DRENTI-313178 format. One line per 5 residues: number of its first residue (from 1); their letters; for each residue x, y, z of N, C-alpha, C. Coordinates in Angstrom, 2 decimals, always signed. Example, Ala and Ser with C-alpha at 12.3 -4.5 7.8 and 13.67 -1.06 7.14 Angstrom:
2
1 = AS = +13.19,-5.69,+7.80,+12.30,-4.50,+7.80,+13.20,-3.30,+7.80 | +12.85,-2.25,+7.08,+13.67,-1.06,+7.14,+12.90,+0.03,+7.87
This chain:
297
1 = MKRFD = +27.94,-28.43,-8.26,+26.51,-28.44,-7.94,+26.02,-27.00,-7.84 | +25.13,-26.61,-8.76,+24.68,-25.23,-8.78,+23.70,-24.95,-7.66 | +22.89,-25.95,-7.31,+21.88,-25.75,-6.27,+22.31,-26.51,-5.03 | +22.55,-25.78,-3.96,+23.00,-26.42,-2.72,+22.09,-25.91,-1.61 | +21.07,-26.69,-1.24,+20.04,-26.16,-0.36,+20.29,-26.53,+1.10
6 = LELLL = +19.45,-25.95,+1.94,+19.58,-26.14,+3.38,+19.42,-27.61,+3.77 | +18.57,-28.34,+3.07,+18.33,-29.74,+3.44,+19.61,-30.57,+3.34 | +20.42,-30.32,+2.32,+21.68,-31.07,+2.19,+22.61,-30.80,+3.36 | +22.67,-29.54,+3.76,+23.52,-29.19,+4.90,+23.03,-29.85,+6.18 | +21.71,-29.89,+6.36,+21.14,-30.53,+7.55,+21.43,-32.02,+7.56
11 = VFDEI = +21.35,-32.66,+6.40,+21.67,-34.09,+6.31,+23.13,-34.32,+6.68 | +24.03,-33.48,+6.14,+25.46,-33.59,+6.47,+25.65,-33.53,+7.98 | +25.06,-32.53,+8.62,+25.25,-32.32,+10.05,+24.65,-33.46,+10.86 | +23.48,-33.95,+10.46,+22.81,-34.99,+11.24,+23.54,-36.33,+11.13 | +24.04,-36.67,+9.95,+24.83,-37.90,+9.82,+26.12,-37.77,+10.62
16 = FKTGN = +26.72,-36.59,+10.61,+27.94,-36.36,+11.39,+27.66,-36.59,+12.88 | +26.49,-36.13,+13.35,+26.17,-36.26,+14.78,+25.78,-37.69,+15.15 | +24.98,-38.34,+14.31,+24.43,-39.65,+14.67,+25.27,-40.82,+14.17 | +26.01,-40.61,+13.10,+26.77,-41.71,+12.51,+25.89,-42.79,+11.94 | +24.64,-42.42,+11.58,+23.69,-43.44,+11.13,+22.67,-42.78,+10.20
21 = VTRAA = +22.52,-43.31,+9.00,+21.59,-42.73,+8.03,+20.15,-42.87,+8.50 | +19.81,-44.03,+9.08,+18.43,-44.25,+9.53,+18.05,-43.28,+10.64 | +18.92,-43.12,+11.64,+18.63,-42.18,+12.74,+18.61,-40.74,+12.23 | +19.49,-40.42,+11.30,+19.49,-39.07,+10.73,+18.16,-38.78,+10.04 | +17.65,-39.76,+9.28,+16.36,-39.59,+8.60,+15.24,-39.40,+9.61
26 = HNLGL = +15.26,-40.20,+10.69,+14.23,-40.08,+11.73,+14.27,-38.70,+12.38 | +15.46,-38.24,+12.74,+15.60,-36.95,+13.42,+15.17,-35.78,+12.52 | +15.39,-35.94,+11.22,+15.05,-34.86,+10.28,+13.61,-34.97,+9.78 | +12.95,-36.08,+10.11,+11.58,-36.27,+9.63,+11.52,-36.52,+8.13 | +12.53,-37.17,+7.59,+12.61,-37.44,+6.15,+12.62,-38.95,+5.90
31 = PQSSV = +12.17,-39.39,+4.73,+12.33,-40.80,+4.37,+13.82,-41.15,+4.27 | +14.15,-42.38,+4.62,+15.55,-42.79,+4.56,+16.09,-42.68,+3.14 | +15.23,-42.93,+2.16,+15.67,-42.84,+0.76,+16.09,-41.41,+0.41 | +15.38,-40.41,+0.98,+15.73,-39.01,+0.71,+17.08,-38.67,+1.32 | +17.35,-39.19,+2.53,+18.63,-38.92,+3.18,+19.76,-39.61,+2.41
36 = SLALA = +19.52,-40.83,+1.94,+20.54,-41.53,+1.16,+20.83,-40.78,-0.14 | +19.78,-40.26,-0.78,+19.97,-39.48,-2.01,+20.74,-38.20,-1.71 | +20.41,-37.55,-0.59,+21.12,-36.33,-0.21,+22.59,-36.61,+0.05 | +22.88,-37.73,+0.70,+24.27,-38.10,+0.96,+25.03,-38.32,-0.35 | +24.36,-38.94,-1.32,+24.99,-39.15,-2.63,+25.32,-37.81,-3.29
41 = KLREH = +24.40,-36.84,-3.17,+24.65,-35.51,-3.74,+25.81,-34.82,-3.02 | +25.86,-34.98,-1.70,+26.95,-34.39,-0.93,+28.30,-34.99,-1.35 | +28.33,-36.29,-1.51,+29.57,-36.95,-1.91,+30.02,-36.47,-3.30 | +29.03,-36.28,-4.18,+29.35,-35.78,-5.52,+29.90,-34.36,-5.45 | +29.28,-33.55,-4.61,+29.72,-32.16,-4.50,+31.12,-32.05,-3.91
46 = FKDQL = +31.35,-32.76,-2.80,+32.64,-32.68,-2.11,+33.72,-33.57,-2.76 | +33.26,-34.44,-3.68,+34.18,-35.39,-4.31,+34.96,-36.18,-3.24 | +34.18,-36.68,-2.28,+34.75,-37.42,-1.15,+33.64,-38.30,-0.57 | +34.02,-39.42,+0.04,+33.04,-40.30,+0.66,+32.35,-39.63,+1.84 | +33.01,-38.73,+2.50,+32.51,-37.97,+3.66,+32.28,-38.86,+4.89
51 = FSRTA = +31.57,-39.97,+4.71,+31.30,-40.87,+5.84,+31.56,-42.30,+5.38 | +32.39,-42.99,+6.14,+32.74,-44.38,+5.81,+32.02,-45.33,+6.76 | +31.51,-46.42,+6.21,+30.81,-47.41,+7.04,+31.83,-48.22,+7.83 | +31.61,-48.31,+9.14,+32.44,-49.13,+10.03,+31.53,-49.87,+10.99 | +32.12,-50.71,+11.82,+31.33,-51.43,+12.83,+30.68,-50.48,+13.82
56 = KGMVP = +31.25,-49.29,+13.96,+30.71,-48.30,+14.91,+29.76,-47.31,+14.23 | +29.48,-47.54,+12.97,+28.58,-46.64,+12.27,+29.30,-45.86,+11.18 | +28.68,-44.76,+10.75,+29.24,-43.91,+9.70,+30.26,-42.97,+10.33 | +31.50,-43.13,+9.97,+32.59,-42.34,+10.55,+33.00,-41.26,+9.54 | +33.09,-39.99,+9.99,+33.45,-38.92,+9.06,+34.89,-39.05,+8.58
61 = TPRAQ = +35.08,-38.76,+7.31,+36.43,-38.73,+6.73,+37.10,-37.42,+7.14 | +38.40,-37.30,+6.92,+39.07,-36.02,+7.21,+38.42,-34.84,+6.47 | +37.95,-35.09,+5.24,+37.29,-34.00,+4.49,+36.04,-33.54,+5.21 | +35.26,-34.48,+5.73,+34.04,-34.13,+6.46,+34.38,-33.42,+7.76 | +35.41,-33.88,+8.45,+35.81,-33.23,+9.71,+36.26,-31.79,+9.47
66 = NAIED = +36.94,-31.57,+8.37,+37.39,-30.21,+8.06,+36.23,-29.30,+7.66 | +35.17,-29.91,+7.11,+34.06,-29.11,+6.58,+32.96,-28.83,+7.61 | +32.88,-29.62,+8.69,+31.71,-29.57,+9.56,+31.47,-28.20,+10.18 | +32.51,-27.49,+10.60,+32.30,-26.18,+11.22,+31.74,-25.18,+10.22 | +32.25,-25.22,+8.98,+31.70,-24.33,+7.95,+30.26,-24.69,+7.63
71 = VRRAI = +29.97,-25.99,+7.59,+28.60,-26.43,+7.33,+27.66,-25.93,+8.42 | +28.07,-26.03,+9.67,+27.20,-25.60,+10.77,+27.02,-24.08,+10.79 | +28.08,-23.36,+10.41,+27.93,-21.90,+10.32,+26.96,-21.54,+9.19 | +27.04,-22.27,+8.08,+26.13,-22.01,+6.96,+24.69,-22.32,+7.35 | +24.48,-23.42,+8.09,+23.13,-23.76,+8.57,+22.59,-22.65,+9.46
76 = AALQH = +23.41,-22.20,+10.40,+22.97,-21.15,+11.32,+22.62,-19.88,+10.57 | +23.45,-19.52,+9.58,+23.20,-18.29,+8.82,+21.91,-18.40,+8.02 | +21.69,-19.55,+7.38,+20.48,-19.74,+6.59,+19.24,-19.76,+7.47 | +19.32,-20.46,+8.60,+18.18,-20.51,+9.51,+17.85,-19.13,+10.06 | +18.88,-18.36,+10.33,+18.66,-17.00,+10.82,+17.99,-16.15,+9.75
81 = ALADQ = +18.48,-16.27,+8.51,+17.91,-15.48,+7.42,+16.46,-15.87,+7.14 | +16.16,-17.17,+7.25,+14.81,-17.63,+6.96,+13.84,-17.34,+8.10 | +14.35,-17.40,+9.33,+13.47,-17.23,+10.50,+13.35,-15.78,+10.93 | +14.35,-14.99,+10.63,+14.38,-13.62,+11.13,+13.35,-12.76,+10.40 | +12.42,-12.21,+11.11,+11.43,-11.32,+10.54,+11.90,-9.88,+10.68
86 = PVFDP = +11.97,-9.15,+9.56,+12.39,-7.75,+9.67,+11.49,-6.98,+10.63 | +12.07,-6.09,+11.36,+11.33,-5.31,+12.35,+11.34,-3.84,+11.92 | +10.18,-3.21,+11.99,+10.08,-1.79,+11.71,+9.64,-1.08,+12.97 | +10.47,-0.18,+13.45,+10.16,+0.58,+14.66,+9.85,+2.01,+14.26 | +8.57,+2.37,+14.13,+8.22,+3.72,+13.66,+8.74,+4.82,+14.57
91 = AASTR = +8.81,+4.56,+15.86,+9.27,+5.60,+16.79,+10.73,+5.97,+16.56 | +11.52,+5.02,+16.06,+12.95,+5.28,+15.84,+13.30,+5.49,+14.37 | +12.33,+5.28,+13.48,+12.62,+5.30,+12.05,+12.80,+6.73,+11.52 | +13.68,+6.85,+10.54,+13.83,+8.11,+9.79,+13.45,+7.87,+8.32 | +12.62,+6.88,+8.08,+12.20,+6.49,+6.74,+11.45,+7.63,+6.05
96 = RFRIC = +11.65,+7.77,+4.75,+10.90,+8.72,+3.93,+9.91,+7.93,+3.08 | +8.62,+8.12,+3.33,+7.59,+7.46,+2.54,+7.12,+8.39,+1.42 | +6.86,+7.78,+0.27,+6.39,+8.54,-0.89,+4.94,+8.15,-1.16 | +4.04,+9.12,-1.05,+2.61,+8.87,-1.21,+2.08,+9.78,-2.31 | +1.31,+9.20,-3.23,+0.61,+10.06,-4.18,-0.86,+10.10,-3.78
101 = MTDIS = -1.44,+11.29,-3.87,-2.82,+11.49,-3.46,-3.42,+12.65,-4.23 | -4.72,+12.81,-4.09,-5.39,+13.93,-4.72,-5.16,+15.20,-3.92 | -5.45,+16.34,-4.56,-5.33,+17.59,-3.81,-6.35,+17.66,-2.68 | -7.50,+17.01,-2.85,-8.48,+16.97,-1.76,-7.92,+16.18,-0.58 | -7.24,+15.08,-0.86,-6.63,+14.31,+0.22,-5.56,+15.13,+0.93
106 = EIVLL = -4.83,+15.94,+0.17,-3.85,+16.82,+0.80,-4.52,+17.77,+1.79 | -5.70,+18.25,+1.43,-6.41,+19.21,+2.28,-7.11,+18.51,+3.44 | -7.77,+17.39,+3.16,-8.64,+16.75,+4.14,-7.92,+15.70,+4.98 | -7.06,+14.89,+4.36,-6.46,+13.76,+5.06,-5.05,+14.03,+5.57 | -4.26,+14.75,+4.79,-2.84,+14.88,+5.11,-2.58,+15.53,+6.47
111 = PRILN = -3.29,+16.59,+6.86,-3.01,+17.17,+8.19,-3.17,+16.16,+9.33 | -4.18,+15.31,+9.23,-4.39,+14.31,+10.29,-3.26,+13.29,+10.29 | -2.81,+12.88,+9.10,-1.68,+11.95,+9.02,-0.44,+12.56,+9.65 | -0.17,+13.82,+9.33,+1.03,+14.49,+9.85,+0.98,+14.62,+11.37 | -0.16,+14.98,+11.90,-0.29,+15.10,+13.36,-0.09,+13.75,+14.05
116 = HLRAI = -0.61,+12.70,+13.43,-0.44,+11.36,+13.99,+1.03,+10.95,+13.96 | +1.70,+11.21,+12.84,+3.12,+10.87,+12.74,+3.95,+11.64,+13.76 | +3.62,+12.88,+13.95,+4.37,+13.69,+14.92,+4.28,+13.08,+16.32 | +3.15,+12.47,+16.62,+2.95,+11.91,+17.95,+3.63,+10.56,+18.13 | +3.63,+9.72,+17.07,+4.13,+8.35,+17.26,+5.40,+8.04,+16.48
121 = APGIH = +5.70,+8.84,+15.46,+6.87,+8.55,+14.61,+7.47,+9.86,+14.12 | +8.04,+10.64,+15.02,+8.49,+11.99,+14.65,+9.64,+12.03,+13.66 | +10.35,+10.93,+13.47,+11.47,+10.93,+12.54,+11.09,+10.60,+11.11 | +9.85,+10.18,+10.89,+9.41,+9.80,+9.55,+9.08,+11.03,+8.72 | +9.47,+10.99,+7.45,+9.22,+12.09,+6.52,+8.30,+11.60,+5.40
126 = LEISR = +7.53,+12.52,+4.84,+6.65,+12.21,+3.73,+7.02,+13.04,+2.51 | +6.90,+12.41,+1.36,+7.04,+13.10,+0.09,+5.76,+12.87,-0.69 | +5.01,+13.93,-0.97,+3.69,+13.82,-1.57,+3.75,+14.22,-3.04 | +3.11,+13.41,-3.88,+2.94,+13.76,-5.28,+1.47,+13.59,-5.64 | +1.07,+14.12,-6.77,-0.33,+14.12,-7.17,-0.68,+12.86,-7.95
131 = ISPDS = -1.84,+12.29,-7.68,-2.32,+11.17,-8.48,-2.48,+11.62,-9.92 | -2.02,+10.79,-10.84,-2.07,+11.11,-12.26,-2.15,+9.81,-13.05 | -2.28,+9.89,-14.37,-2.24,+8.65,-15.17,-0.94,+7.87,-15.02 | +0.12,+8.54,-14.54,+1.41,+7.87,-14.35,+1.49,+7.11,-13.03 | +0.53,+7.32,-12.14,+0.63,+6.75,-10.79,+0.73,+5.23,-10.76
136 = PGELA = -0.04,+4.48,-11.57,+0.13,+3.02,-11.54,+1.55,+2.59,-11.88 | +2.15,+3.23,-12.88,+3.53,+2.90,-13.23,+4.50,+3.25,-12.14 | +4.26,+4.36,-11.44,+5.14,+4.77,-10.35,+5.05,+3.80,-9.18 | +3.85,+3.28,-8.92,+3.69,+2.26,-7.88,+4.43,+0.98,-8.27 | +4.26,+0.57,-9.52,+4.90,-0.67,-9.99,+6.41,-0.56,-10.00
141 = DGIVD = +6.93,+0.64,-10.28,+8.38,+0.83,-10.36,+9.02,+1.12,-9.00 | +8.20,+1.24,-7.96,+8.75,+1.52,-6.63,+9.07,+2.97,-6.40 | +8.65,+3.86,-7.30,+8.87,+5.30,-7.12,+7.96,+5.82,-6.01 | +6.78,+5.23,-5.90,+5.78,+5.62,-4.91,+5.45,+4.42,-4.04 | +5.32,+4.64,-2.73,+5.00,+3.56,-1.80,+3.51,+3.27,-1.71
146 = LAVGF = +2.69,+4.33,-1.83,+1.26,+4.20,-1.58,+0.53,+5.28,-2.36 | -0.69,+4.94,-2.82,-1.55,+5.93,-3.47,-2.88,+5.96,-2.73 | -3.39,+7.16,-2.48,-4.66,+7.32,-1.77,-5.59,+8.13,-2.64 | -6.74,+7.55,-3.00,-7.68,+8.26,-3.84,-8.59,+7.30,-4.57 | -9.07,+7.73,-5.73,-10.01,+6.97,-6.54,-9.28,+6.55,-7.81
151 = MPHLE = -8.90,+5.26,-7.88,-8.14,+4.75,-9.02,-8.81,+3.45,-9.48 | -9.90,+3.54,-10.24,-10.69,+2.34,-10.54,-10.11,+1.43,-11.61 | -9.08,+1.86,-12.32,-8.62,+1.09,-13.47,-7.26,+0.44,-13.27 | -6.89,+0.18,-12.02,-5.62,-0.50,-11.77,-5.70,-1.95,-12.26 | -4.60,-2.44,-12.81,-4.57,-3.79,-13.36,-4.03,-4.77,-12.33
156 = AGFYQ = -3.80,-6.01,-12.78,-3.29,-7.05,-11.90,-1.93,-6.64,-11.33 | -1.67,-7.10,-10.12,-0.41,-6.77,-9.47,-0.55,-5.70,-8.41 | -1.76,-5.14,-8.27,-2.00,-4.09,-7.29,-2.97,-4.58,-6.22 | -2.75,-4.11,-5.02,-3.67,-4.36,-3.91,-4.39,-3.06,-3.58 | -5.55,-3.19,-2.95,-6.29,-2.01,-2.56,-7.09,-2.29,-1.29
161 = QKLFD = -7.36,-1.22,-0.56,-8.17,-1.31,+0.66,-9.08,-0.09,+0.73 | -10.35,-0.35,+0.91,-11.31,+0.75,+1.03,-11.08,+1.51,+2.33 | -11.07,+2.84,+2.23,-10.98,+3.68,+3.42,-12.35,+4.22,+3.80 | -13.05,+4.81,+2.85,-14.40,+5.33,+3.14,-15.13,+5.60,+1.84 | -16.46,+5.72,+1.95,-17.30,+6.14,+0.82,-17.39,+7.66,+0.80
166 = QHFVC = -17.42,+8.22,-0.39,-17.51,+9.66,-0.53,-18.67,+9.99,-1.47 | -19.46,+11.00,-1.09,-20.51,+11.44,-1.99,-20.40,+12.94,-2.22 | -21.17,+13.42,-3.19,-21.02,+14.81,-3.62,-22.10,+15.70,-3.01 | -21.72,+16.94,-2.77,-22.64,+17.99,-2.33,-22.33,+19.24,-3.16 | -23.15,+20.25,-3.01,-22.94,+21.50,-3.74,-22.48,+22.58,-2.77
171 = LVAKT = -21.36,+23.18,-3.09,-20.80,+24.26,-2.28,-21.32,+25.59,-2.81 | -21.77,+26.45,-1.89,-22.36,+27.73,-2.29,-22.00,+28.77,-1.24 | -21.89,+30.02,-1.65,-21.58,+31.09,-0.71,-22.70,+31.25,+0.32 | -22.33,+31.59,+1.54,-23.33,+31.80,+2.59,-24.29,+32.91,+2.23 | -23.81,+33.89,+1.48,-24.63,+35.07,+1.15,-25.17,+35.02,-0.27
176 = HPRVG = -25.21,+33.84,-0.87,-25.68,+33.75,-2.26,-27.10,+34.31,-2.36 | -27.34,+35.26,-3.27,-28.64,+35.95,-3.29,-29.80,+35.11,-3.82 | -29.54,+34.04,-4.54,-30.64,+33.30,-5.17,-30.78,+31.86,-4.68 | -29.79,+31.36,-3.98,-29.84,+29.98,-3.48,-30.07,+30.01,-1.98 | -31.21,+29.47,-1.56,-31.54,+29.48,-0.14,-31.09,+28.21,+0.55
181 = ETLTV = -32.01,+27.61,+1.32,-31.66,+26.43,+2.11,-31.73,+25.14,+1.31 | -32.28,+25.20,+0.12,-32.31,+24.03,-0.75,-31.84,+24.43,-2.15 | -31.33,+23.45,-2.85,-30.86,+23.68,-4.22,-31.82,+22.98,-5.17 | -32.37,+23.72,-6.10,-33.31,+23.15,-7.06,-32.59,+22.74,-8.34 | -33.27,+21.93,-9.13,-32.71,+21.53,-10.42,-32.55,+22.74,-11.32
186 = DALRQ = -33.52,+23.67,-11.27,-33.42,+24.88,-12.09,-32.19,+25.69,-11.71 | -31.94,+25.84,-10.41,-30.75,+26.59,-9.97,-29.48,+25.87,-10.40 | -29.51,+24.54,-10.34,-28.34,+23.77,-10.76,-28.03,+24.03,-12.23 | -29.09,+24.21,-13.04,-28.89,+24.48,-14.47,-28.47,+25.94,-14.72 | -29.08,+26.85,-14.01,-28.97,+28.26,-14.37,-27.77,+28.97,-13.74
191 = EGHVR = -27.41,+28.59,-12.54,-26.31,+29.29,-11.87,-24.96,+28.92,-12.50 | -24.02,+29.83,-12.39,-22.68,+29.56,-12.88,-21.96,+28.56,-11.97 | -21.08,+27.78,-12.56,-20.38,+26.72,-11.82,-18.87,+26.84,-11.96 | -18.20,+26.41,-10.89,-16.77,+26.11,-10.95,-16.67,+24.59,-11.15 | -15.90,+24.18,-12.14,-15.71,+22.74,-12.36,-14.22,+22.42,-12.23
196 = VRTSG = -13.95,+21.37,-11.48,-12.57,+20.94,-11.28,-12.33,+19.67,-12.09 | -11.25,+19.68,-12.84,-10.85,+18.50,-13.62,-9.53,+18.00,-13.04 | -9.59,+16.89,-12.32,-8.39,+16.35,-11.70,-8.53,+14.85,-11.56 | -7.42,+14.15,-11.54,-7.44,+12.68,-11.42,-7.67,+12.26,-9.98 | -8.29,+11.10,-9.83,-8.36,+10.46,-8.52,-9.48,+10.90,-7.62
201 = TGHAI = -10.46,+11.69,-8.13,-11.53,+12.18,-7.26,-12.91,+11.68,-7.66 | -13.02,+10.94,-8.73,-14.32,+10.44,-9.14,-15.20,+11.47,-9.80 | -14.63,+12.63,-10.19,-15.47,+13.69,-10.73,-16.02,+13.39,-12.12 | -15.43,+12.44,-12.82,-16.00,+12.06,-14.11,-17.41,+11.51,-13.94 | -17.70,+10.96,-12.75,-19.04,+10.45,-12.45,-20.07,+11.56,-12.57
206 = VDKIL = -19.73,+12.75,-12.06,-20.67,+13.87,-12.03,-21.11,+14.24,-13.43 | -20.16,+14.44,-14.33,-20.50,+14.84,-15.69,-21.36,+13.79,-16.39 | -21.06,+12.51,-16.17,-21.82,+11.45,-16.83,-23.27,+11.42,-16.35 | -23.47,+11.52,-15.04,-24.83,+11.44,-14.50,-25.64,+12.67,-14.89 | -25.05,+13.85,-14.81,-25.77,+15.07,-15.19,-26.15,+15.03,-16.67
211 = AREEI = -25.25,+14.52,-17.51,-25.57,+14.41,-18.93,-26.73,+13.43,-19.15 | -26.73,+12.34,-18.38,-27.82,+11.36,-18.50,-29.15,+11.97,-18.09 | -29.12,+12.87,-17.09,-30.33,+13.54,-16.61,-30.66,+14.78,-17.43 | -29.89,+15.00,-18.49,-30.08,+16.15,-19.39,-29.97,+17.47,-18.64 | -29.01,+17.50,-17.72,-28.71,+18.74,-16.98,-27.34,+19.23,-17.44
216 = ERNVV = -27.34,+20.36,-18.08,-26.08,+20.95,-18.55,-25.71,+22.11,-17.64 | -24.58,+21.97,-16.98,-24.12,+23.04,-16.09,-23.59,+24.22,-16.89 | -23.80,+25.40,-16.36,-23.22,+26.62,-16.93,-21.84,+26.80,-16.31 | -20.85,+26.16,-16.89,-19.50,+26.17,-16.32,-18.80,+27.47,-16.71 | -18.61,+28.32,-15.72,-17.95,+29.61,-15.93,-16.43,+29.49,-15.78
221 = LNLPS = -16.02,+28.56,-14.90,-14.60,+28.45,-14.58,-14.20,+26.98,-14.45 | -13.16,+26.59,-15.18,-12.55,+25.27,-15.02,-11.23,+25.42,-14.27 | -11.02,+24.58,-13.27,-9.80,+24.62,-12.47,-9.10,+23.27,-12.50 | -7.77,+23.26,-12.35,-7.04,+21.99,-12.34,-6.97,+21.33,-10.97 | -7.43,+22.04,-9.91,-7.36,+21.48,-8.57,-8.42,+22.13,-7.69
226 = FLGVA = -8.57,+21.60,-6.47,-9.56,+22.12,-5.54,-9.00,+23.21,-4.61 | -7.74,+23.53,-4.74,-7.10,+24.38,-3.74,-7.75,+25.76,-3.62 | -8.25,+26.31,-4.71,-8.85,+27.64,-4.63,-10.36,+27.66,-4.69 | -10.99,+26.49,-4.74,-12.43,+26.42,-4.97,-13.22,+27.12,-3.87 | -12.94,+26.81,-2.62,-13.74,+27.36,-1.52,-13.65,+28.88,-1.48
231 = SIVAQ = -12.47,+29.42,-1.67,-12.29,+30.87,-1.64,-13.05,+31.53,-2.79 | -13.00,+30.93,-3.96,-13.70,+31.49,-5.12,-15.21,+31.46,-4.90 | -15.73,+30.32,-4.43,-17.16,+30.20,-4.17,-17.61,+31.21,-3.11 | -16.80,+31.39,-2.07,-17.16,+32.31,-0.99,-17.28,+33.75,-1.47 | -16.51,+34.11,-2.48,-16.44,+35.50,-2.93,-17.20,+35.77,-4.22
236 = TELLA = -17.89,+34.75,-4.74,-18.66,+34.92,-5.97,-20.03,+34.28,-5.81 | -20.77,+34.26,-6.90,-22.07,+33.59,-6.89,-22.02,+32.23,-7.60 | -20.82,+31.72,-7.76,-20.64,+30.44,-8.44,-20.91,+29.27,-7.49 | -21.36,+28.15,-8.06,-21.56,+26.91,-7.33,-20.42,+25.95,-7.67 | -20.21,+24.99,-6.80,-19.20,+23.96,-7.07,-19.67,+22.63,-6.49
241 = IVPER = -19.69,+21.60,-7.32,-20.00,+20.25,-6.85,-18.70,+19.63,-6.36 | -18.69,+19.27,-5.07,-17.44,+18.83,-4.43,-17.71,+17.62,-3.54 | -16.68,+16.85,-3.20,-16.84,+15.77,-2.22,-17.24,+16.31,-0.84 | -18.08,+15.56,-0.17,-18.67,+16.03,+1.09,-17.63,+16.28,+2.19 | -16.60,+15.46,+2.30,-15.60,+15.69,+3.34,-14.86,+17.00,+3.13
246 = YARLV = -14.59,+17.31,+1.88,-13.96,+18.59,+1.57,-14.90,+19.74,+1.94 | -16.17,+19.60,+1.61,-17.14,+20.66,+1.91,-17.25,+20.91,+3.41 | -17.29,+19.84,+4.20,-17.38,+20.01,+5.65,-16.17,+20.75,+6.21 | -15.01,+20.44,+5.67,-13.79,+21.08,+6.16,-13.77,+22.56,+5.82 | -14.03,+22.91,+4.56,-13.92,+24.32,+4.17,-15.07,+25.15,+4.71
251 = AGSEA = -16.21,+24.52,+5.00,-17.33,+25.27,+5.57,-17.01,+25.78,+6.96 | -16.01,+25.20,+7.60,-15.61,+25.67,+8.92,-14.66,+26.85,+8.89 | -14.10,+27.14,+7.72,-13.11,+28.23,+7.66,-13.42,+29.27,+6.59 | -14.30,+28.97,+5.66,-14.65,+29.91,+4.60,-16.13,+30.28,+4.72 | -16.51,+31.37,+4.06,-17.90,+31.84,+4.09,-18.72,+31.06,+3.06
256 = VRFLP = -18.76,+29.74,+3.26,-19.49,+28.87,+2.34,-20.36,+27.92,+3.14 | -21.32,+27.32,+2.47,-22.16,+26.28,+3.03,-22.33,+25.20,+1.96 | -22.84,+24.05,+2.36,-23.04,+23.01,+1.34,-24.44,+22.45,+1.45 | -24.98,+22.08,+0.29,-26.36,+21.64,+0.17,-26.42,+20.31,-0.58 | -27.46,+19.52,-0.30,-27.65,+18.30,-1.09,-27.92,+18.65,-2.56
261 = IPVEL = -27.48,+17.79,-3.44,-27.70,+17.99,-4.87,-29.05,+17.37,-5.24 | -29.89,+18.08,-6.00,-31.24,+17.57,-6.31,-31.27,+16.48,-7.38 | -30.14,+15.91,-7.65,-30.02,+14.78,-8.58,-29.22,+13.70,-7.85 | -29.65,+12.48,-7.94,-28.95,+11.40,-7.24,-27.64,+11.08,-7.96 | -26.55,+11.39,-7.30,-25.23,+11.07,-7.83,-24.65,+9.90,-7.04
266 = PSYQV = -24.06,+8.94,-7.70,-23.49,+7.80,-6.96,-22.29,+8.22,-6.13 | -22.11,+7.54,-5.02,-20.90,+7.77,-4.23,-19.75,+7.01,-4.87 | -18.55,+7.28,-4.41,-17.38,+6.54,-4.88,-16.52,+6.20,-3.68 | -15.68,+5.21,-3.85,-14.86,+4.73,-2.74,-13.45,+5.31,-2.81 | -13.04,+5.90,-1.71,-11.65,+6.34,-1.58,-10.87,+5.17,-0.99
271 = KQHWH = -9.81,+4.78,-1.66,-9.04,+3.60,-1.26,-7.56,+3.95,-1.17 | -6.83,+3.08,-0.49,-5.38,+3.14,-0.59,-4.94,+1.97,-1.47 | -3.95,+2.25,-2.31,-3.49,+1.29,-3.31,-2.00,+1.09,-3.17 | -1.54,-0.15,-3.35,-0.11,-0.42,-3.32,+0.19,-1.58,-4.27 | +1.46,-1.68,-4.67,+1.86,-2.72,-5.60,+2.30,-3.96,-4.84
276 = ERYHA = +2.22,-5.10,-5.50,+2.57,-6.36,-4.85,+4.03,-6.40,-4.39 | +4.90,-5.58,-5.00,+6.31,-5.59,-4.60,+6.48,-5.13,-3.16 | +5.53,-4.33,-2.65,+5.61,-3.83,-1.28,+4.61,-4.49,-0.35 | +3.90,-5.52,-0.84,+2.82,-6.08,-0.04,+3.31,-6.66,+1.28 | +4.49,-7.30,+1.28,+5.02,-7.92,+2.49,+6.08,-7.08,+3.18
281 = DVSNC = +6.36,-5.90,+2.65,+7.36,-5.03,+3.26,+6.84,-4.50,+4.60 | +7.60,-4.69,+5.67,+7.07,-4.38,+7.01,+6.81,-2.89,+7.19 | +7.64,-2.04,+6.61,+7.41,-0.60,+6.77,+6.19,-0.16,+5.97 | +6.00,-0.73,+4.78,+4.82,-0.40,+3.99,+3.56,-0.93,+4.66 | +3.65,-2.12,+5.25,+2.51,-2.66,+6.01,+2.13,-1.72,+7.14
286 = WLRQM = +3.13,-1.21,+7.84,+2.85,-0.29,+8.94,+2.18,+0.97,+8.42 | +2.67,+1.51,+7.31,+2.08,+2.72,+6.73,+0.62,+2.49,+6.37 | +0.33,+1.38,+5.72,-1.05,+1.08,+5.33,-1.95,+0.89,+6.55 | -1.44,+0.22,+7.57,-2.23,+0.01,+8.78,-2.53,+1.33,+9.47 | -1.55,+2.24,+9.45,-1.76,+3.55,+10.06,-2.85,+4.32,+9.33
291 = VAALF = -2.78,+4.36,+7.99,-3.77,+5.09,+7.20,-5.16,+4.48,+7.41 | -5.23,+3.16,+7.42,-6.52,+2.49,+7.63,-7.08,+2.80,+9.01 | -6.23,+2.81,+10.02,-6.69,+3.09,+11.38,-7.24,+4.51,+11.49 | -6.67,+5.44,+10.74,-7.10,+6.83,+10.81,-8.40,+7.09,+10.04 | -8.60,+6.38,+8.92,-9.68,+6.78,+8.02,-10.66,+5.68,+7.64
296 = AG = -10.35,+4.42,+7.83,-11.26,+3.37,+7.38,-12.49,+3.30,+8.27 | -13.60,+2.93,+7.65,-14.82,+2.77,+8.42,-15.71,+3.99,+8.37
């Protein structure tokens, strides 16, 4: 018998205890016909009658008596495996989580995550990689546990949770000689710009909307990441269209300020993404709940 399920073992044990097919069916909450069929399968598997009919009921054969302890151990092991819920204790864990995120998330979100982990889960380690076109495959293959950013083209098999909405502002040096307290459309066209091309930040939206509004930026510098943007803007007369959370953070440490953009640009949603293979994993659930508690809303 290739398939030997828990129900057959339970039928074996119940008939052994009660000596009666009808009472065994009642105790198990099964139709008597199902218990009789299960007994037939057991007899076929063991190649033995197992229980003989007598005036005192169903009496176990020597084969059944020899097997009962193993059967009960198997029942206990299966019930334990089915009922036991894995437990994840972040305070005691030394788990290494692998998260892919944008460079902006590294700057804006990662420090808060690290400080929170230090307080509640000091043994946990993080390995960070950059969101890229390979990220969906890395999530599906289990190389990455979680992705945080803007990934609108994920296919079936992925879960996502919104963390917050993000909109764009214009970053400008505090001492910029031509840009005052407001940014005009003419200044947006005429001033030099830093443009960042990176995955996971929704920046493709900016180019599409500006093109639709027939606004062509004078892009002086293209960068692959946001890591040097604030410093460059602070020390030059260049402008940079950046996510608002990033602008608020760097405005506190660099000689920059941020202004509303005189063109309506749509916001985008920053989400956390995970693959279905980790959806029920208790440690991954804890990681997602932690990130949501820190940033959602």
